[in-house]
C-alpha positions in Angstrom: -43.3 -4.5 5.3 -44.6 -2.6 2.2 -41.8 -0.1 2.5 -39.1 -2.7 3.0 -38.0 -2.8 -0.7 -37.6 1.0 -0.7 -35.7 1.1 2.6 -33.4 -1.7 1.4 -32.7 0.0 -1.9 -32.2 3.4 -0.3 -29.9 2.2 2.4 -27.8 0.0 0.0 -27.5 2.9 -2.5 -26.8 5.3 0.3 -23.9 3.1 1.5 -22.4 3.0 -2.0 -22.8 6.8 -2.3 -21.1 7.6 1.0 -18.4 4.9 0.5 -17.4 6.4 -2.8 -17.7 9.9 -1.3 -15.4 9.1 1.6 -12.5 8.1 -0.6 -13.2 10.9 -3.1 -12.9 13.3 -0.2 -9.3 12.2 0.5 -8.1 13.1 -3.0 -5.4 11.5 -5.1 -2.4 12.6 -3.1 -3.3 10.6 0.0 -0.2 9.0 1.7 0.4 5.2 1.8 2.3 2.8 4.0 5.3 3.6 1.8 5.2 7.3 2.8 7.7 8.6 5.3 6.7 10.1 8.6 7.5 13.6 7.3 5.3 13.1 4.2 2.4 11.9 6.4 2.7 15.0 8.7 2.9 17.3 5.7 -0.2 15.7 4.1 -2.3 16.0 7.2 -1.1 19.6 7.7 -2.2 20.5 4.2 -5.3 18.3 4.0 -6.8 18.2 7.5 -10.2 19.1 6.1 -10.0 16.2 3.6 -9.3 13.7 6.4 -12.2 15.2 8.5 -14.5 15.0 5.5 -13.6 11.3 5.1 -14.4 10.6 8.7 -17.7 12.6 8.4 -18.9 10.6 5.4 -17.8 7.4 7.1 -20.4 8.0 9.8 -23.2 8.1 7.3 -21.8 5.1 5.5 -22.0 3.2 8.8 -25.6 4.2 9.3 -26.6 3.2 5.7 -24.7 -0.1 5.9 -26.3 -1.1 9.2 -29.8 -0.4 8.0 -29.1 -2.3 4.8 -27.7 -5.2 6.7 -30.8 -5.4 9.0 -33.1 -5.4 5.9 -31.1 -8.2 4.2 -30.8 -10.2 7.4 -34.6 -10.2 7.7 -34.8 -12.0 4.3 -32.5 -14.8 5.3 -33.3 -17.9 7.3 -31.6 -18.7 10.6 -28.7 -19.2 11.3 -27.6 -17.5 8.1 -29.1 -14.1 9.0 -27.0 -14.0 12.2 -23.9 -15.0 10.4 -24.5 -12.3 7.8 -25.3 -9.6 10.3 -22.4 -10.4 12.6 -20.0 -10.0 9.7 -21.7 -6.8 8.6 -21.3 -5.3 12.1 -17.6 -6.2 12.0 -17.3 -4.3 8.7 -19.1 -1.3 10.1 -17.0 -1.2 13.3 -13.7 -1.6 11.4 -14.6 1.3 9.2 -15.5 3.5 12.2 -12.2 2.7 13.9 -10.3 3.6 10.8 -12.1 6.9 10.5 -11.3 7.7 14.1 -7.6 7.6 13.3 -7.9 9.8 10.2 -9.9 12.4 12.1 -7.7 12.3 15.1 -4.5 12.8 13.2 -6.1 15.7 11.4 -6.9 17.6 14.6 -3.4 18.8 15.5 -1.2 17.7 12.6 1.4 20.5 13.1 2.5 19.0 16.4 2.9 15.4 15.2 6.2 13.7 15.6 7.0 12.0 12.2 7.8 8.7 13.8 4.6 8.8 15.8 2.6 9.9 12.8 3.9 7.0 10.8 2.8 4.5 13.5 -0.6 6.1 13.9 -1.1 6.1 10.2 0.0 2.5 9.7 -2.5 1.1 12.2 -5.7 2.0 10.3 -4.2 0.9 7.0 -4.7 -2.7 8.2 -8.4 -2.2 8.1 -8.2 -3.8 4.6 -6.8 -7.2 5.4 -8.6 -7.3 8.8 -12.1 -6.4 7.4 -11.7 -9.3 5.0 -12.7 -11.6 7.9 -16.1 -9.7 8.2 -16.7 -9.6 4.5 -15.9 -13.3 4.1 -18.5 -14.0 6.9 -21.1 -12.0 5.0 -20.5 -13.9 1.8 -20.4 -17.3 3.5 -23.9 -16.8 4.9 -25.2 -16.7 1.3 -23.3 -19.5 -0.4 -25.1 -22.5 1.1 -28.5 -21.0 0.3 -27.8 -21.1 -3.5 -26.9 -24.7 -3.9 -28.4 -28.1 -3.1 -31.8 -29.6 -3.7 -33.8 -26.6 -2.5 -31.9 -23.4 -3.1 -33.5 -20.3 -1.5 -31.5 -17.6 -3.4 -30.6 -17.4 -7.1 -27.7 -19.5 -8.3 -26.1 -16.4 -9.8 -26.0 -14.7 -6.4 -24.5 -17.9 -5.0 -21.7 -17.8 -7.5 -21.2 -14.1 -7.0 -20.9 -14.8 -3.3 -18.4 -17.5 -4.0 -16.3 -15.1 -6.0 -16.5 -12.5 -3.3 -15.6 -15.0 -0.6 -12.6 -16.4 -2.5 -11.3 -12.9 -3.5 -11.6 -11.7 0.1 -9.8 -14.8 1.4 -6.9 -14.2 -1.1 -6.9 -10.6 -0.2 -5.9 -11.4 3.4 -2.3 -11.8 2.2 -2.1 -8.0 2.2 -1.5 -8.3 6.0 2.0 -9.4 4.9 2.4 -6.7 2.2 4.7 -3.7 2.5 4.4 -1.9 -0.8 2.6 -1.7 -4.1 -0.5 -3.8 -5.0 -0.2 -6.0 -2.0 0.3 -3.2 0.6 -2.3 -3.1 3.4 -4.8 -0.4 2.5 -3.4 -0.5 -1.1 -4.8 -1.2 -4.5 -5.8 -4.8 -3.8 -7.9 -3.7 -0.8 -9.2 -0.5 -2.3 -9.8 -1.3 -5.9 -9.9 -5.0 -6.6 -11.7 -5.9 -3.4 -13.7 -2.7 -3.4 -15.1 -3.3 -6.9 -15.9 -7.0 -6.3 -17.5 -6.1 -3.0 -19.6 -3.4 -4.5 -20.7 -5.7 -7.3 -21.8 -8.2 -4.6 -23.7 -5.6 -2.6 -25.5 -4.5 -5.8 -26.3 -8.2 -6.5 -27.7 -8.5 -2.9 -29.8 -5.3 -3.4 -31.2 -6.7 -6.7 -32.2 -10.0 -5.1 -33.4 -8.4 -1.9 -35.5 -5.7 -3.5 -37.6 -8.3 -5.3 -37.6 -10.7 -2.4 -38.7 -8.1 0.1 -41.5 -7.0 -2.2 -42.8 -10.6 -2.7 -42.7 -11.4 1.0 -45.1 -8.7 2.1 -45.9 -9.3 5.7 -45.2 -13.0 5.6 -42.0 -12.7 7.6 -38.4 -14.0 7.1 -37.7 -16.4 4.3 -37.1 -19.9 5.6 -37.7 -21.6 2.3 -39.3 -21.1 -1.0 -38.6 -20.5 -4.6 -36.1 -18.1 -5.9 
């Protein structure tokens, strides 16, 4: 377990890197749920490589996130580790499904019917409100461990987990949105939720790095000081 802190740090940082890179690859002119079918077809025709690059980076983001999740789960007691890792796998799978749609639409964009393109584009936009179920599950695994008579994680991480959990729960309203800030796959999902989620992941990395180093070969944390 001597390499555990390094693996946790590298995988967590790797996920952040590829997550940011995936959305950077799409550029600033990316269509939204408010775009018409013709606009969507035009964008994929002109930016097929961008969509494929997004899908490519998403594969490595999935790898990094899964390794990160396994390392963090090892530090948690049962059943919290299973709750956390189950939520994380949901997050990974949702991201992969979304990437499939982007890559698929980029393969033969010139032949896309605008109405069909609009429907195919709308489906992966709901990754935002749907993935909230997975992220809430991940945060929920941490909250009980920070409070009570014998907390096993720092109180600050507990409150950060509460913030992340509540924000993600509120963010589920984007499933009903149609435009602007509340649109599925819009600013609330990408920016507000993304920034708070990234802050939470960094918090988990900070705690996990120290915890993994202090555990050595002692095994998973069932109790102890923070």
